[in-house]
C-alpha positions in Angstrom: 47.3 194.9 118.6 45.5 191.6 118.9 42.4 190.5 117.1 39.1 191.3 118.7 36.9 188.4 119.7 33.8 188.2 117.5 30.6 186.2 118.4 27.8 184.7 116.3 26.0 185.4 114.1 28.8 185.6 111.6 28.6 188.4 109.2 30.0 187.1 105.9 31.5 190.5 104.9 33.3 190.7 108.2 34.5 187.1 107.9 35.8 187.9 104.4 37.7 190.9 105.8 39.2 188.8 108.6 40.3 186.0 106.1 41.8 188.7 103.9 44.3 189.4 106.7 46.1 186.2 105.7 48.6 187.2 103.0 48.6 184.8 100.1 50.3 184.3 96.8 48.5 185.1 93.6 48.1 182.5 90.8 46.4 182.1 87.5 45.0 178.6 86.8 44.5 177.5 83.2 42.9 174.5 81.6 41.7 173.1 78.2 38.6 171.0 77.7 38.7 167.9 75.5 37.0 170.0 72.7 39.7 172.7 72.9 37.9 175.3 75.0 40.5 177.2 77.0 39.7 178.7 80.4 41.6 180.6 83.1 41.1 182.7 86.2 43.0 184.4 89.0 43.0 182.7 92.4 44.7 183.1 95.8 43.4 179.8 97.2 46.3 177.5 96.2 48.1 175.1 98.5 50.3 172.1 98.5 48.7 169.0 99.9 51.3 166.3 99.7 54.9 165.7 98.5 54.4 161.9 98.1 52.4 161.7 96.0 52.9 165.3 94.8 49.4 166.9 95.2 48.2 170.5 95.1 44.7 171.9 95.6 42.9 175.1 94.8 39.3 176.3 95.1 36.8 177.6 92.6 33.4 179.2 93.3 30.5 177.0 92.4 29.1 180.0 90.5 32.2 180.6 88.4 31.6 180.7 84.6 34.7 178.4 84.2 33.5 175.7 86.5 32.2 173.5 83.7 35.5 173.8 81.7 37.6 172.8 84.8 35.2 170.0 85.7 35.4 168.5 82.1 39.2 168.8 81.8 41.8 166.2 82.6 44.5 168.7 83.5 45.1 172.2 84.9 48.1 174.4 85.4 48.8 176.7 88.3 51.0 179.7 87.5 52.4 181.5 90.6 52.8 185.1 89.6 55.7 187.5 90.0 55.4 191.0 91.5 55.6 192.3 87.9 52.6 190.3 86.7 49.9 192.3 88.6 48.4 193.3 85.3 47.8 189.6 84.4 46.3 188.9 87.8 43.8 191.8 87.3 43.1 190.8 83.7 42.4 187.1 84.4 40.2 188.0 87.4 37.7 189.7 85.1 35.3 188.1 82.6 36.6 188.4 79.0 35.6 186.6 75.8 39.3 185.8 75.1 41.3 186.0 78.3 44.5 184.8 76.5 44.6 187.7 74.0 46.6 189.8 76.5 49.5 187.3 76.5 49.8 187.0 72.7 52.7 184.7 71.9 53.5 184.3 75.7 51.5 181.1 75.9 52.4 177.5 74.9 50.6 174.2 75.2 51.3 172.0 78.2 49.9 168.6 79.2 46.5 168.1 77.7 47.0 171.2 75.6 46.5 173.3 78.8 47.8 176.9 78.1 51.0 177.6 79.9 51.8 181.3 80.5 55.4 182.4 80.1 57.2 184.2 82.8 55.5 182.8 85.9 57.5 182.5 89.2 56.4 178.8 89.3 54.2 176.6 87.2 52.7 173.3 88.2 51.1 171.1 85.5 48.6 168.8 87.1 46.3 165.9 86.3 43.0 166.4 88.1 42.4 163.6 90.6 39.5 164.8 92.6 36.8 167.4 92.4 34.8 167.9 95.7 32.2 170.5 96.5 32.7 172.3 99.9 30.1 174.9 100.8 30.0 177.5 98.0 33.2 176.3 96.4 34.7 173.3 94.7 38.1 171.9 95.6 40.2 170.9 92.6 42.9 168.4 93.7 45.6 167.6 91.2 48.7 165.4 91.0 51.7 167.4 89.9 53.2 165.8 86.8 55.6 168.6 85.7 56.8 171.9 87.3 59.3 174.6 87.1 60.2 177.7 89.0 62.3 180.9 89.1 63.7 183.3 91.7 61.8 186.5 91.1 59.7 188.2 93.9 56.2 187.0 94.2 52.9 188.9 93.9 51.0 188.8 97.1 47.4 189.6 98.0 46.5 191.0 101.4 43.4 192.8 102.8 41.9 193.0 99.3 45.0 194.5 97.6 47.9 193.3 95.6 51.3 193.8 97.2 55.0 192.9 96.7 56.9 191.0 99.2 58.5 193.1 101.9 62.3 192.7 102.3 63.3 190.3 105.0 64.5 191.9 108.2 67.1 189.2 108.9 69.1 187.2 106.3 
């Protein structure tokens, strides 16, 4: 079945439904402001931008409560989640007075005291290079300064739901 052709005017709910057909990974982004305020949220808008220099980007709503913390910080960390970390994705997607309480001892300080979550599939510690508003979001561009990764299955997001990766049909 192919996609139906839609015409203007664009209905934002329908557009969101169509964009949701693109399966993405699920990440938690963390930061720490110069005065020690920690912030974090779940995203699915993460992408690599360049290998030389090593740059990544992600997008934050201009109405997000954590926008100020990320805008004031020098660093952020992107944690790509494993299929077993769906509970963390759901937790960090909701407002909470202390989002880090759920991880207990499973957090350690990274560059700029940014909280690093244990057990992520991949983690990228980045220095913020550029913050640019685009429409109703802000692009956070960062230069990767440290990273690590594992081999577990990723957590995916598709059509408004969390999913695990389907097995490959061919090796």
